[in-house]
C-alpha positions as CSV (number, residue, x, y, z in Angstrom):
1,M,19.7,-10.6,6.1
2,Q,18.2,-14.0,7.0
3,S,15.8,-14.4,9.9
4,T,17.2,-15.7,13.0
5,L,13.9,-17.4,13.9
6,P,12.5,-20.5,12.5
7,L,9.6,-20.6,9.9
8,A,7.2,-20.9,12.9
9,G,8.6,-17.7,14.4
10,L,8.5,-15.9,11.0
11,L,4.9,-16.8,10.4
12,D,3.2,-16.5,13.8
13,R,-0.4,-17.6,14.5
14,R,-1.8,-14.3,13.4
15,G,0.4,-14.3,10.2
16,L,-0.7,-17.9,9.3
17,I,-4.4,-16.8,9.8
18,F,-3.8,-13.6,7.6
19,L,-2.2,-15.6,4.8
20,G,-4.8,-18.3,5.1
21,V,-7.6,-15.8,4.6
22,L,-5.8,-14.3,1.6
23,A,-5.3,-17.8,0.1
24,S,-9.0,-18.5,0.6
25,A,-10.0,-15.3,-1.0
26,A,-7.9,-15.9,-4.0
27,L,-9.2,-19.5,-4.4
28,L,-12.9,-18.7,-3.8
29,M,-13.2,-15.5,-5.9
30,P,-13.0,-17.3,-9.4
31,V,-15.7,-19.7,-8.2
32,L,-18.0,-17.0,-6.8
33,A,-17.4,-14.4,-9.6
34,L,-17.2,-16.7,-12.6
35,L,-18.7,-20.2,-12.0
36,I,-21.8,-19.5,-9.8
37,P,-24.9,-18.2,-11.8
38,A,-25.3,-14.4,-11.5
39,N,-28.8,-14.8,-10.0
40,S,-27.4,-16.9,-7.0
41,A,-27.2,-15.2,-3.6
42,F,-23.5,-16.2,-3.4
43,A,-22.5,-14.7,-6.7
44,I,-20.2,-11.8,-6.6
45,P,-20.7,-9.1,-9.4
46,P,-17.7,-7.7,-11.3
47,Y,-17.9,-4.3,-9.7
48,L,-17.5,-5.9,-6.2
49,V,-14.5,-7.9,-7.4
50,A,-12.8,-4.7,-8.5
51,L,-13.8,-3.0,-5.2
52,F,-12.3,-5.8,-3.2
53,G,-9.1,-5.8,-5.3
54,K,-8.8,-2.0,-4.6
55,Y,-9.1,-2.8,-0.9
56,L,-6.2,-5.2,-1.2
57,C,-4.1,-2.7,-3.0
58,Y,-4.8,-0.1,-0.2
59,A,-3.9,-3.0,2.3
60,L,-0.5,-3.5,0.5
61,L,0.2,0.3,0.7
62,A,-0.7,0.2,4.5
63,V,1.8,-2.6,5.1
64,A,4.5,-0.7,3.3
65,L,3.9,2.4,5.5
66,D,3.7,0.2,8.6
67,L,7.1,-1.1,7.7
68,V,8.8,2.4,7.9
69,W,6.4,3.9,10.5
70,G,5.7,1.1,12.9
71,Y,9.1,-0.5,12.9
72,C,11.6,2.1,11.9
73,G,9.8,5.2,13.4
74,I,9.6,7.1,10.1
75,L,6.3,8.9,9.8
76,S,6.1,9.3,6.0
77,L,3.4,11.6,4.7
78,G,4.5,11.0,1.1
79,H,3.8,7.3,0.4
80,G,1.0,8.3,-1.8
81,A,3.6,9.6,-4.2
82,F,5.2,6.1,-4.5
83,F,1.9,4.6,-4.8
84,A,1.0,7.0,-7.7
85,L,4.3,6.6,-9.5
86,G,3.8,2.9,-9.6
87,G,0.3,3.5,-10.9
88,Y,1.6,5.9,-13.6
89,A,4.1,3.3,-14.8
90,M,1.3,0.7,-15.2
91,G,-0.9,3.3,-16.8
92,M,1.7,4.1,-19.4
93,Y,1.9,0.5,-20.3
94,L,-1.9,0.3,-20.5
95,M,-2.0,3.3,-22.7
96,R,0.7,2.0,-25.1
97,Q,-1.5,-1.1,-25.6
98,I,-4.5,0.9,-27.0
99,G,-2.7,1.5,-30.3
100,T,-5.1,2.3,-33.2
101,R,-8.2,1.7,-31.0
102,G,-8.0,5.2,-29.5
103,V,-10.1,8.1,-30.8
104,Y,-7.4,9.3,-33.2
105,A,-6.3,5.7,-34.2
106,N,-2.6,6.7,-33.7
107,P,-0.4,3.5,-33.5
108,V,2.2,5.3,-31.4
109,L,0.9,8.4,-29.6
110,P,-1.9,8.2,-27.0
111,D,-4.9,10.2,-27.7
112,F,-4.0,13.0,-25.3
113,M,-0.6,13.5,-27.0
114,V,-2.4,13.8,-30.5
115,F,-4.8,16.3,-28.9
116,L,-1.9,18.4,-27.6
117,N,-0.3,18.3,-31.1
118,M,2.7,16.3,-29.9
119,K,4.7,15.0,-32.9
120,E,6.7,12.3,-31.3
121,L,6.7,10.0,-28.1
122,P,8.5,11.6,-25.2
123,I,11.6,9.7,-24.1
124,T,10.0,8.9,-20.8
125,W,7.4,6.7,-22.6
126,W,10.0,4.7,-24.5
127,G,9.9,1.0,-23.6
128,F,6.5,1.0,-22.0
129,Q,5.0,-1.2,-24.8
130,S,6.8,-4.0,-23.1
131,F,5.2,-5.4,-19.9
132,P,8.5,-6.6,-18.3
133,Y,10.0,-3.1,-18.8
134,A,6.8,-1.5,-17.3
135,M,7.1,-3.9,-14.3
136,L,10.7,-2.9,-13.8
137,M,9.7,0.8,-13.8
138,V,7.0,0.1,-11.2
139,L,9.8,-1.0,-8.9
140,L,12.5,1.3,-10.1
141,V,11.0,4.7,-10.3
142,P,9.6,4.8,-6.7
143,G,12.7,3.0,-5.4
144,V,15.1,5.5,-7.0
145,L,13.1,8.4,-5.7
146,A,13.0,7.0,-2.2
147,F,16.7,6.2,-2.3
148,C,17.7,9.6,-3.4
149,F,15.2,11.4,-1.1
150,G,16.2,9.2,1.9
151,W,20.0,9.5,1.2
152,L,19.8,13.3,1.4
153,A,17.3,13.4,4.3
154,F,18.9,10.6,6.5
155,R,22.4,11.8,6.0
156,S,21.4,15.3,7.1
157,R,19.7,13.6,10.2
158,V,16.4,15.1,9.5
159,T,13.9,13.3,11.8
160,G,10.5,13.6,13.5
161,V,8.0,16.1,12.3
162,Y,10.5,17.9,10.0
163,L,11.0,14.6,8.0
164,S,7.1,14.1,7.8
165,I,6.7,17.7,6.4
166,I,9.5,17.2,3.8
167,T,7.8,14.0,2.6
168,Q,4.5,15.8,2.3
169,A,6.2,18.6,0.4
170,M,7.7,16.1,-1.9
171,T,4.3,14.5,-2.8
172,Y,2.8,18.0,-3.3
173,A,5.5,19.0,-5.6
174,L,4.9,15.9,-7.8
175,L,1.2,16.8,-7.7
176,L,1.9,20.2,-9.2
177,A,4.3,18.8,-11.8
178,F,2.0,16.1,-13.0
179,F,-0.8,18.5,-13.4
180,R,1.3,20.3,-16.2
181,N,0.4,19.1,-19.7
182,D,4.0,19.5,-21.0
183,M,5.1,16.8,-18.5
184,G,3.7,14.3,-21.0
185,F,1.5,12.4,-18.6
186,G,-2.0,13.6,-19.4
187,G,-2.1,16.6,-17.2
188,N,-5.2,17.1,-15.2
189,N,-7.1,14.3,-16.9
190,G,-4.3,11.7,-16.4
191,L,-4.4,8.3,-18.0
192,T,-7.6,6.4,-18.8
193,D,-9.6,4.6,-21.4
194,F,-7.5,1.4,-21.1
195,K,-8.4,-1.5,-23.3
196,D,-6.5,-4.5,-22.2
197,I,-3.6,-6.0,-20.3
198,L,-1.3,-8.7,-21.6
199,G,-3.8,-9.1,-24.3
200,F,-6.9,-9.7,-22.1
201,N,-9.9,-7.3,-22.0
202,I,-9.4,-5.2,-18.9
203,Q,-13.3,-5.0,-18.4
204,S,-14.0,-8.7,-18.6
205,P,-15.0,-10.5,-15.4
206,A,-12.2,-13.1,-15.8
207,T,-9.5,-10.2,-16.0
208,R,-11.0,-8.6,-13.0
209,V,-10.9,-11.8,-11.0
210,A,-7.2,-12.3,-12.1
211,L,-6.3,-8.9,-11.0
212,F,-8.0,-9.5,-7.6
213,C,-5.9,-12.7,-7.2
214,A,-2.7,-10.9,-8.2
215,S,-3.5,-8.3,-5.6
216,A,-4.0,-11.0,-3.0
217,V,-0.6,-12.7,-3.9
218,A,1.2,-9.3,-3.9
219,L,-0.3,-8.5,-0.4
220,G,0.8,-11.8,0.9
221,A,4.3,-11.5,-0.6
222,G,4.5,-7.8,0.8
223,Y,3.6,-9.2,4.2
224,L,6.2,-12.1,4.1
225,I,9.0,-9.7,2.9
226,S,8.1,-7.2,5.7
227,R,7.9,-10.0,8.3
228,A,11.2,-11.5,7.2
229,V,12.8,-8.0,7.6
230,V,11.5,-7.2,10.9
231,T,12.2,-10.6,12.5
232,S,15.7,-10.7,11.2
233,K,18.9,-9.3,13.0
234,F,18.5,-6.4,10.5
235,G,15.1,-5.8,11.8
236,K,16.1,-5.9,15.4
237,V,18.4,-3.0,14.7
238,V,15.6,-1.1,12.8
239,I,13.4,-1.5,15.9
240,A,16.3,-0.2,18.0
241,I,16.6,2.8,15.8
242,R,12.9,3.4,16.3
243,D,13.1,3.3,20.0
244,G,16.4,5.1,20.4
245,E,18.2,6.4,17.4
246,S,20.9,8.2,19.2
247,R,21.7,5.2,21.4
248,T,21.9,3.0,18.3
249,R,24.2,5.3,16.5
250,F,26.3,5.5,19.6
251,L,26.7,1.7,19.6
252,G,28.3,1.9,16.2
253,Y,25.5,1.2,13.8
254,R,25.3,3.2,10.6
255,V,21.7,4.3,11.2
256,E,21.3,6.0,7.8
257,T,22.0,2.8,5.9
258,Y,19.2,0.9,7.8
259,K,16.7,3.7,7.4
260,L,17.5,4.1,3.7
261,F,17.1,0.3,3.1
262,V,13.7,0.1,4.8
263,F,12.4,3.3,3.2
264,T,13.4,2.3,-0.3
265,L,11.9,-1.3,0.1
266,S,8.8,0.3,1.5
267,A,8.4,2.7,-1.5
268,M,8.8,-0.2,-4.0
269,M,6.1,-2.1,-2.2
270,A,3.9,1.0,-2.5
271,G,4.7,1.2,-6.2
272,V,3.5,-2.4,-6.7
273,A,0.2,-1.6,-4.9
274,G,-0.3,1.4,-7.2
275,A,0.4,-0.6,-10.2
276,L,-2.2,-3.2,-9.3
277,Y,-4.7,-0.5,-8.4
278,V,-4.8,1.3,-11.7
279,P,-6.1,-1.5,-14.0
280,Q,-8.8,-2.2,-11.4
281,V,-10.1,1.4,-11.1
282,G,-9.4,2.3,-14.8
283,I,-7.8,5.7,-14.3
284,I,-4.7,7.3,-12.7
285,N,-4.5,11.1,-12.5
286,P,-2.5,13.6,-10.5
287,G,-5.1,13.5,-7.8
288,E,-3.4,10.3,-6.5
289,F,-0.5,12.5,-5.3
290,A,-2.7,14.6,-3.1
291,P,-1.2,14.7,0.4
292,T,-4.6,13.8,1.9
293,N,-4.2,10.4,0.4
294,S,-0.9,9.9,2.3
295,I,-2.6,11.1,5.5
296,E,-5.4,8.6,5.0
297,A,-2.8,5.8,4.7
298,V,-1.4,6.8,8.1
299,I,-5.0,6.7,9.5
300,W,-5.3,3.1,8.1
301,V,-2.2,2.1,9.9
302,A,-3.1,3.8,13.3
303,V,-6.6,2.3,13.2
304,G,-5.4,-1.3,12.5
305,G,-2.4,-1.1,14.8
306,R,1.0,0.3,14.2
307,G,3.9,-2.0,14.2
308,T,1.8,-5.2,13.6
309,L,1.7,-5.5,9.7
310,V,-1.5,-7.5,9.8
311,G,-3.2,-4.7,11.7
312,A,-2.2,-2.2,9.0
313,A,-3.9,-4.3,6.3
314,L,-6.9,-4.8,8.4
315,G,-7.1,-1.1,9.1
316,A,-6.9,-0.2,5.4
317,I,-9.8,-2.5,4.6
318,I,-11.9,-1.4,7.6
319,V,-11.6,2.4,6.9
320,N,-12.0,2.0,3.1
321,W,-15.2,-0.2,3.6
322,G,-16.4,2.5,5.9
323,K,-15.6,5.1,3.3
324,T,-17.5,3.1,0.7
325,F,-20.5,2.8,3.0
326,F,-20.7,6.5,4.3
327,T,-19.9,8.1,0.9
328,G,-22.9,6.2,-0.5
329,A,-25.3,6.5,2.5
330,L,-24.1,9.9,4.0
331,P,-21.7,11.5,1.6
332,E,-21.6,14.9,3.2
333,Y,-20.6,13.4,6.6
334,W,-17.8,11.1,5.5
335,L,-15.0,13.3,6.5
336,F,-16.5,14.0,9.8
337,A,-16.8,10.1,10.4
338,L,-13.1,9.7,9.4
339,G,-11.9,12.4,11.7
340,A,-14.1,11.0,14.5
341,L,-12.7,7.5,13.9
342,F,-9.1,8.9,14.1
343,V,-9.8,10.8,17.4
344,L,-11.6,7.9,19.1
345,V,-8.8,5.5,18.1
346,T,-6.2,7.9,19.4
347,L,-8.0,8.4,22.8
348,F,-9.3,4.9,23.4
349,M,-7.3,2.5,21.2
350,P,-3.9,4.2,20.9
351,K,-2.5,0.8,19.7
352,G,-5.1,0.2,17.1
353,V,-7.5,-2.7,16.8
354,I,-4.8,-5.4,16.8
355,G,-2.8,-3.7,19.6
356,T,-5.8,-3.4,21.8
357,L,-6.7,-7.1,21.2
358,D,-3.2,-8.0,22.2
359,Q,-3.5,-6.0,25.4
360,L,-6.8,-7.6,26.3
361,K,-5.3,-11.0,25.7
362,A,-2.3,-10.2,27.9
363,R,-4.5,-8.9,30.7
364,R,-6.6,-12.1,30.6
365,A,-3.5,-14.2,30.7
366,T,-2.1,-12.2,33.6
367,A,-5.4,-12.5,35.5
368,K,-5.5,-16.2,34.9
369,A,-1.9,-16.7,36.1
370,T,-2.8,-14.5,39.2
371,A,-5.8,-16.6,40.0
372,E,-3.9,-19.8,39.6
373,R,-1.3,-18.6,41.9
374,N,-3.7,-17.4,44.5
375,A,-5.5,-20.8,44.3
376,A,-2.2,-22.6,44.8
377,Q,-1.4,-20.4,47.8
378,A,-4.8,-21.0,49.4
379,G,-4.4,-24.7,48.9
380,E,-1.1,-24.7,50.8
């Protein structure tokens, strides 16, 4: 599945700018957060480092959703489930690192298991004391769920709004399941009180900066992977499926295989986003499975520009910055602002921020070419 375009085609001007901004942020953040004195106007406090890192995780989730919705035409309302599963995998690793530093000082069982009178570690928790195993589960658990779900749905040729409703039902079912204490994942309270990651204090400014940089690298890698897919021969077929699934199937392509691959890859990217999100916010609970979270992710992509990748990431950052601002300044009006934003984008910018800018650029180019042609004709 190699790209048919050269590197310049894989990384267009917009992509180069996007990766350049990410690289600059990853290089500047350690300087601004760790080396500059705290009383300087250029210093970034630790809470803002974690906040910006959270935005990058949301941006990676938006890129993952844009890959399936913007390029394959699959409107998933369940990507929050893959995000949360990746977060739970990371949370389980962080809980196993607490050891005897918990309230009950149990070297094996997390505090909530001791509180619930559980006598032994559930089999689902085995191996999570190992970071490589936890990272494997971050990819494997969302990937396997997406593969099984997609295999059943796509082979049954479930499409359109019916598929969207089923994905939303999936994440709601997981929400109800993880709320149960007997599931062994902390019930309503979830997993929290993390101490360290890879031996480093999770609350220290240096660790927060490292997590921010890791989020920037993951977002850049997710963009590159998605870009490589959509600019390849494989990606051309995926786009054809989006624009005319029946015609593509009639031409002899196994549509289900293409959709299944993209859906599974997107779920694994969402799992990575969730895994990086958890140590930066310090908690993971069943609320992350809420269907509203998946719907918000769709709004991010729509605002930034569906089918642009960079626009999806930009939309996630813009909307979540707005959420941070409005929930602090006007908390009771945030949902109204979000709804108004979605309506305004739908009516006046149906292609999102990036798509609208592309349209304006194309109109200017057309107007310029027309003016030059008229001038040439007048000179003759």
